[in-house]
N, C-alpha and C positions, 0 to 999 in steps of 0.2 A: 504493499500499500503506500501511498505518497508520503513522504517525511512531513514531519509537524510544522516546520518552516513554511510549507507551500499547501497545507491541508485547506481544502475548500477554494483554493485559488488556482487560475489557469498557468500552465506549464506547458514547454514544448513537447513533453513526454505524454500529458494529458492530450494536447491536440494532435498529436501523431495517432494516439490510440483511437481517438474519436474519428479521424479520417478513416483510419483501416475499417471501422464499423460501417461507415458508408460505402465503402466498396462492396461489401457483403450482398447488397441487391443485385448489383453488376454480375458478381460470381454466379448468383443463382440461375441468371437466365443465360448471358452470352456464352458462357462455357460449354453450354450443352447444344448450341447452334450447331455445330459441326458433328454431334453425335446422333443428330435426328435421322438421317438414313440408316445407322447402324441399329437404332432402336427399331424402326420399322423391319430392318433384316431379322431381328432378335423375336418381336412380337407382333409382326404383322399380319399373322395368321389367325390372331385372337378376334372375338367378336369387338366390334366398335373400335378397333385398332386405330381408326382415321381420328376419332375423337379423343382417345385415351392417350397416344403417344405424344400430341402436342401438349396435351394436359402436365406432363411429366415437366414441360419448361414453362408454362404459364401459370401452374397452380399456387408456387410459392408468391408471386405478385398479388393473385386474388386474395390469398389468406391473409397476406401483409395489410393489404387495404381494409379487409373486413375487421382485422385484430389491432390495427394501431391505435385508435381510440382507446381500447381496453388496456393496452399498454402503457399509454399516457396517465390514465386514471391510477394503475397499480403504482406508478413511479412516482407520482405526486404525492399519494397516499402513505407508501411504505418505503419509499428512498428510491433514489437514482441508482446506487453503488449496487444494491443487491438485484434489482430489476434487471441492470444491464449486464452485470457477470451473468446472471441466469439465462437471460437471452442469447448470450454469446456461447455460453456451454450448450445449451439446447440446439443452436445453429450448428456447431462442430459434429452432434452425435447424430442429428437428423440428416445431415449432408453426407455422412459416411455409410448411412444405412444400405444404400443402392451397391456399394461395392461386395456386399455380402448376399442381398436377397435375389432370389430369382423368380419371384412372382412380381408382375406387373402391378398387380394392386398395393402390395406392400411398397413397391417404389412410389407409386403416386402419393398413398398416404404419408410417406415420410418426407416428401416434398412438401405436403401441405403443412405437417410440424415444422419444415424450414421456414415456411412464410411467417407462421406464427412467431418463431425465433426472431425473423427478419424484422418482424413488426416491432418487437422490443428493442432490437440493436439499432435501426433506425432512428424510430420515433426519440428513444433516450438519447443516443449521441447528439441528434440535432439540437434536443433541449440543453445538453450540456455544455454544447460551445457555446451558446448563449449566457448558460450561468456561470462559466468558468470566465470568458472573455470579456463579457461586457460591450464597450464600444469599440473595442478591439476585433469583433467577432467577423467583420467584413474580411479580414487577413485571411481567417479559417475556413470560411466558407468558399471563398475563390480557391483554395487550394483543394477543396471538396471537388470542384469542378475538374480541376486538373489532375487528380489522383483517379476519379472514376473514368475520365476520358482514357489516359493511359493504361488503366486496369483493363478496361473494355477490349483494347487492341491486343494486349499480351493475352488475355484468356482466351480471346477467339483463337489466336495462334495455337496457345498451349491445349485447348479443348482438342483442335483438329490433329495435332500431333497425337494425343493419347486416343483419341476415337480410332486412330488407325490400329491401334494396338488391341483395343476391345472396346465394346459397347460400354463398358464399366469403366473405360479409362479415363473420362472426363471428370466422374464423381471424384477421383483421387485428388483432384484440384482443392477440395473441401479440406484437405490438410493444412493448406494456407490458412485457414481460420485459426487454426491452434494459437500460432504466436499472437494474434488479436486477443484471446482469449486470455493469455499469460499476460499482455500489457494492461487489459484491464484489471486484473487481479493485482498487480503490482502498483498501478498508477492512479486508477480511478477512485476517487473517494465522493462523500457527499460536499455539494457546492456551499459556499457561506451564505447564509441567510441574514436578513435583517434581525440584528438582535436588540434594537432600540425596545421592541416590547417582546416579552416572554411568550411561549408558544400559548402560554394558557391565557395570558392577556389580548394577545393578538385577535383580533375581530377576523370572522370568518369571511373571507372575501367573496362577492357575487362572482360566478364564473362568467366569464366576458362572451357570452355566445355570439354577441353581434361581431365583434372583432375577428372571433375564430370563424365565423359563418363567411364574413368578407375574404378572410384569407384563404379558406377552403373553396370558396366560389372561384376567385381569381386563378388559384392555384390548377384548379380542374381544368379552366378553359386553356391557360398557358400549357398545360401539360398536353392536352390534346392536339393543339396545334403545333406544338413543338415535334410530337412524335409523328407527324404525318412523312417528314423526311426519313428518319432512322427506318421506319418501318416499310417505305415503299421506294426508296430511291435505287436500290438494286435492280429492282423490274424495270425501272426506266433505264438505267445504265445497260441493261441487257436488251431491251428493245432498241438502243441506239448503236448497239454493236461494240459493247466493251469488251466481249471476249468470254472467256471461260469465268466459272464461278472463283477459281482463286484469283483472277487478275480483278474481278470486282470486289472482291474482298479487300484486295490489296488498295485498290481505289478508293474505297469506303475507308481504310484506316488512314489513308494519306490525307483524306478530306477531314477527318477528326480530329487532326491536329489543329486545325482551326479553332476547334471548340475550347483548347488550353488558351490560345490568343484570347477569345471571349473572356475567359475567368479573369485574365490577367488585366483585361480592358475594363472590367467589372472593378477591380480594385482601385484602379486609377480615379474612376469616377464615382465611387461608390457613395459619397455625401451628396449627392443630387437626391431630389425628391424620388420616392418609390415611382411615381406616374411617369416621370422622366426615363427612370432605368427600364421599366417595363415596357415604355414606348421606343425607346432605342433598340432593345433586344427583339421587339416586335417587327419593327421596320427591317431589320436583317434578316429574322426569319423569313418574313413575307416575302422580301425582295428574293432571297435565295429560293423560295418555292417557285416563285414566277420565271425566274431563269431555268430552272429544272423543269417547268411545265412548258416552257416555249423552247427548249434546246433540241437542236436539229441534230447534233453529234453528241457523243459521250463526254467530250472535253468540255463542251459548254455546260451539259448535266453537272459534271464533277466542279465546275466552277460554282455553279448555283449552290452545290451540296457544301462547299467551302463557305460560301457567304451565310448558307443558314446555320452553319456550326458556330461561326463566331457568334452568332444573336444565341444560340442555344447555349453556349458556354457561359452567358449571363444570366440565364433565368433560374437556375435552380439556386446560384448563391444570392441572387438578388431576392427571391422569393424566402429562402431560408432566413436571412439577415432581417427580412422585414417582420415576418412572423415572430421570430425572437425578441424583436425589439418592442412590440407593442402588447406583449403577453407578459404578465407578473410571473416572478420566478416559483410562485407557489402552484400556478397553473400552467406552467410553459408546457410541461410535458403533454398534458391533454391537449393543449393546442396544437403541438407538434403531431399529437397522433390524428389530429383532423388534417393537418397539412398533408401527413404521408397517405391517408386514405384518399385526399383528393388526387395526390399526384400520380398513384398507383393506379386509381380508377381511371384515369386519362389515358393510361396505356390499353386498357381493355375498351374503352370506348372510341379510342381514335379509328381502329380498323372497321366496326360497324359504322360509324360516320364517314370513312373515306367510301367504303362500298356503295352508300346510298349517294353520295357525290358522285361517284363515277357512273352510276346507274342515269343519274340525272343530266350530268354533263357529256357523257358518250366515250369517255377513256380516262385511263390513269393520268395522263399527261394534262387533260383538261382540268380534272379535279384537282391535281396540284396547283393549277393556276388559280383556279376558283377560291381554294382555301388560302392561297396566297394572297389574294385580294382582300379576302376576310380577316385575315391577320394584320395586313396594312390597316385596313380601317380601324380595326381595334387598337392598334398601336397609336395611330393619330387621336383616337378619343382620350385614350390614357395620357398622352403628353398635353393634352389641350384642358384636361380637367384641372381647376383651380383649386388652391389651399382653401380649407375651409373650416379655420378654427382646430378644434381636436380632432376631428373627424379623422380615423385612421386608414380609410381605404386605399387613397392614393395621395395622401397629404405629406407624409414625413419622411425623412430620411431613414433608411433601413439600419443605421448605426446607432 
């Protein structure tokens, strides 16, 4: 556990531990992308395999979205440290079950438990960044964007290498969660609280449902619009003659480097009002999607993806820092639970929404353009909204 001189305060070791935890949702999804063909080869003869096998990848995010608010309530009521360490330990155990399981049902069940553990890890780590680092939180949420981008690229490559060994191979990647668990035990403690009032004398705070609702609504919309590109650009690249799946993967990895640039750009302009930050990110995301939709060659599509990723690199740190800043410490974990539910729900809603727009517009490229225009309109609205006293929705700095 952390030393007494830094008890309850932010340190580099604590920050790195929390960033490590933020990578876990990426690990839960992208490391298995290359294994999907092997999973079909292993279990494709089972009834409903077409539904069950993709569920191996998607079920953790669904369960994380469902259980994140509960994780926040537990952390606020019974303490951040024990809840966080418990979630990290459960993540390790559930993640490694498929290395030994032979039944697809057990694999899917373990993935559901992994999602519950993920809800604890992501919700509480998000709250602790705000608890520990206060007005310096923007530095750490920017590094979250950098870390998740780099991890996503490396985990896809690692998953592909391990999938060539066995369908079980990519699940060995969950061994990488063990160092995160050890770091949590060593470095994470309860954050400092306001001791001006004793816990018995401190009045019970009204839960800020309005603020949490605004955070959730804005996050859900931003998540849906952000995921349009990551979930669909490979198909557009393929249609524009980018070549093999390996080459398309390399192109996506190259464009994702711009995500890191977006995270660092956020660090430079973090003190702007939240409306301006979201508006700038939205302008980049929308412009990128328009270029993708209109691109006649794969090179132009890749340029559009690069522009989109710069905006994408701003979105997560902006939303995280904003939510951390307007929620009190005693209720921050619950608020971050709502944030996590909204963000992960966006990954599920994005697919059906894109499908509906494709049907209405006549094709994927046209749908990308339509949603790009929607993103640009919302970005302009966010920028133009005026400050309104203490109203939290788009008025304050996220620091």
